[in-house]
FIKOLZA-1660 file (N, C-alpha, C; in steps of 0.1 Angstrom, whole numbers, plus 5000, padded with zeros to 4 digits):
% residues 69
   i   px   py   pz ch aa at
   1 3732 8050 7284  A  M  N
   1 3718 8048 7288  A  M CA
   1 3719 8048 7304  A  M  C
   2 3709 8055 7309  A  T  N
   2 3708 8056 7324  A  T CA
   2 3695 8048 7328  A  T  C
   3 3696 8041 7339  A  R  N
   3 3684 8033 7344  A  R CA
   3 3683 8036 7359  A  R  C
   4 3670 8037 7363  A  W  N
   4 3668 8039 7377  A  W CA
   4 3654 8034 7380  A  W  C
   5 3651 8030 7393  A  K  N
   5 3638 8025 7397  A  K CA
   5 3631 8036 7406  A  K  C
   6 3618 8036 7405  A  D  N
   6 3611 8047 7413  A  D CA
   6 3597 8041 7417  A  D  C
   7 3592 8046 7428  A  R  N
   7 3579 8042 7432  A  R CA
   7 3569 8054 7431  A  R  C
   8 3572 8064 7424  A  G  N
   8 3563 8076 7422  A  G CA
   8 3565 8086 7433  A  G  C
   9 3557 8096 7433  A  E  N
   9 3558 8107 7443  A  E CA
   9 3555 8103 7457  A  E  C
  10 3546 8094 7459  A  S  N
  10 3542 8089 7472  A  S CA
  10 3551 8079 7478  A  S  C
  11 3560 8073 7470  A  G  N
  11 3569 8063 7475  A  G CA
  11 3562 8050 7477  A  G  C
  12 3550 8048 7473  A  K  N
  12 3543 8036 7475  A  K CA
  12 3539 8031 7461  A  K  C
  13 3534 8018 7461  A  G  N
  13 3529 8013 7448  A  G CA
  13 3539 8005 7440  A  G  C
  14 3536 8003 7428  A  T  N
  14 3545 7995 7419  A  T CA
  14 3558 8002 7416  A  T  C
  15 3568 7994 7416  A  V  N
  15 3582 7999 7412  A  V CA
  15 3582 8001 7397  A  V  C
  16 3586 8012 7392  A  V  N
  16 3587 8016 7378  A  V CA
  16 3602 8017 7375  A  V  C
  17 3606 8010 7364  A  T  N
  17 3620 8011 7360  A  T CA
  17 3620 8021 7348  A  T  C
  18 3629 8031 7350  A  H  N
  18 3630 8042 7340  A  H CA
  18 3643 8039 7332  A  H  C
  19 3643 8042 7319  A  E  N
  19 3655 8041 7311  A  E CA
  19 3656 8054 7303  A  E  C
  20 3667 8060 7303  A  E  N
  20 3669 8072 7296  A  E CA
  20 3681 8071 7286  A  E  C
  21 3678 8073 7273  A  S  N
  21 3688 8072 7263  A  S CA
  21 3691 8086 7258  A  S  C
  22 3704 8088 7255  A  R  N
  22 3708 8101 7249  A  R CA
  22 3712 8099 7235  A  R  C
  23 3708 8108 7226  A  C  N
  23 3712 8108 7212  A  C CA
  23 3726 8114 7211  A  C  C
  24 3734 8109 7202  A  P  N
  24 3747 8115 7201  A  P CA
  24 3747 8128 7194  A  P  C
  25 3736 8131 7187  A  D  N
  25 3735 8144 7180  A  D CA
  25 3726 8154 7189  A  D  C
  26 3731 8166 7191  A  R  N
  26 3724 8176 7200  A  R CA
  26 3710 8179 7194  A  R  C
  27 3709 8181 7181  A  Q  N
  27 3696 8185 7175  A  Q CA
  27 3686 8173 7177  A  Q  C
  28 3690 8161 7176  A  C  N
  28 3682 8149 7178  A  C CA
  28 3678 8149 7192  A  C  C
  29 3687 8151 7202  A  Q  N
  29 3683 8150 7216  A  Q CA
  29 3673 8161 7219  A  Q  C
  30 3675 8173 7213  A  K  N
  30 3666 8184 7216  A  K CA
  30 3651 8180 7212  A  K  C
  31 3650 8174 7201  A  I  N
  31 3637 8170 7196  A  I CA
  31 3631 8159 7205  A  I  C
  32 3639 8149 7209  A  V  N
  32 3635 8139 7218  A  V CA
  32 3631 8144 7231  A  V  C
  33 3638 8154 7237  A  D  N
  33 3635 8160 7250  A  D CA
  33 3622 8167 7249  A  D  C
  34 3619 8174 7238  A  E  N
  34 3607 8182 7236  A  E CA
  34 3595 8172 7235  A  E  C
  35 3596 8161 7228  A  K  N
  35 3586 8151 7227  A  K CA
  35 3583 8145 7241  A  K  C
  36 3593 8141 7248  A  F  N
  36 3591 8136 7262  A  F CA
  36 3585 8146 7271  A  F  C
  37 3588 8158 7270  A  Q  N
  37 3582 8169 7278  A  Q CA
  37 3567 8170 7275  A  Q  C
  38 3564 8169 7262  A  E  N
  38 3549 8169 7258  A  E CA
  38 3542 8158 7264  A  E  C
  39 3548 8146 7264  A  M  N
  39 3542 8134 7269  A  M CA
  39 3540 8135 7284  A  M  C
  40 3550 8141 7291  A  K  N
  40 3549 8143 7306  A  K CA
  40 3538 8153 7309  A  K  C
  41 3537 8163 7301  A  D  N
  41 3527 8173 7304  A  D CA
  41 3513 8168 7302  A  D  C
  42 3511 8160 7291  A  R  N
  42 3498 8153 7289  A  R CA
  42 3494 8144 7301  A  R  C
  43 3504 8136 7305  A  R  N
  43 3502 8127 7316  A  R CA
  43 3498 8135 7329  A  R  C
  44 3505 8145 7332  A  T  N
  44 3502 8153 7344  A  T CA
  44 3488 8159 7343  A  T  C
  45 3484 8164 7331  A  Q  N
  45 3471 8170 7329  A  Q CA
  45 3460 8159 7331  A  Q  C
  46 3463 8147 7326  A  A  N
  46 3453 8136 7328  A  A CA
  46 3452 8132 7343  A  A  C
  47 3463 8132 7350  A  E  N
  47 3462 8129 7364  A  E CA
  47 3454 8140 7372  A  E  C
  48 3456 8153 7368  A  E  N
  48 3449 8163 7375  A  E CA
  48 3434 8163 7372  A  E  C
  49 3431 8160 7360  A  R  N
  49 3417 8158 7356  A  R CA
  49 3410 8147 7364  A  R  C
  50 3418 8136 7365  A  K  N
  50 3413 8124 7373  A  K CA
  50 3411 8128 7387  A  K  C
  51 3420 8135 7394  A  K  N
  51 3419 8139 7407  A  K CA
  51 3406 8148 7409  A  K  C
  52 3404 8157 7400  A  A  N
  52 3393 8166 7400  A  A CA
  52 3380 8159 7399  A  A  C
  53 3379 8149 7391  A  V  N
  53 3367 8141 7389  A  V CA
  53 3364 8133 7402  A  V  C
  54 3374 8127 7408  A  V  N
  54 3373 8120 7421  A  V CA
  54 3368 8129 7432  A  V  C
  55 3374 8141 7433  A  L  N
  55 3370 8151 7443  A  L CA
  55 3356 8155 7440  A  L  C
  56 3352 8158 7428  A  E  N
  56 3339 8162 7425  A  E CA
  56 3328 8151 7428  A  E  C
  57 3331 8139 7425  A  R  N
  57 3322 8128 7429  A  R CA
  57 3321 8127 7444  A  R  C
  58 3332 8128 7451  A  S  N
  58 3332 8127 7465  A  S CA
  58 3323 8138 7472  A  S  C
  59 3324 8150 7467  A  L  N
  59 3317 8161 7472  A  L CA
  59 3302 8160 7468  A  L  C
  60 3299 8155 7457  A  A  N
  60 3285 8152 7453  A  A CA
  60 3279 8141 7461  A  A  C
  61 3286 8131 7464  A  K  N
  61 3281 8120 7473  A  K CA
  61 3279 8125 7487  A  K  C
  62 3287 8134 7492  A  K  N
  62 3285 8139 7505  A  K CA
  62 3273 8148 7506  A  K  C
  63 3271 8156 7495  A  A  N
  63 3260 8165 7494  A  A CA
  63 3246 8157 7494  A  A  C
  64 3246 8145 7489  A  K  N
  64 3234 8137 7488  A  K CA
  64 3231 8130 7501  A  K  C
  65 3240 8129 7510  A  L  N
  65 3238 8122 7523  A  L CA
  65 3231 8131 7532  A  L  C
  66 3221 8125 7539  A  P  N
  66 3214 8133 7549  A  P CA
  66 3223 8136 7561  A  P  C
  67 3221 8148 7567  A  I  N
  67 3229 8152 7578  A  I CA
  67 3222 8147 7591  A  I  C
  68 3229 8139 7599  A  T  N
  68 3223 8134 7611  A  T CA
  68 3230 8141 7623  A  T  C
  69 3221 8145 7633  A  P  N
  69 3227 8151 7645  A  P CA
  69 3234 8142 7654  A  P  C
% end
């Protein structure tokens, strides 16, 4: 088992402790790796959707504000 701590891509925020276990059987490990990759892909897609929504709201808010000279 491998353990490490991480603060994410920005290096800020909450410390997350990761644990990685390896299966003794190669076929088992292949299945586990595929499932973890699917989870990681879904998480990445959710983060991208969230960023897009925040950006969209920010642009909509700016568009509603009157322009002052």
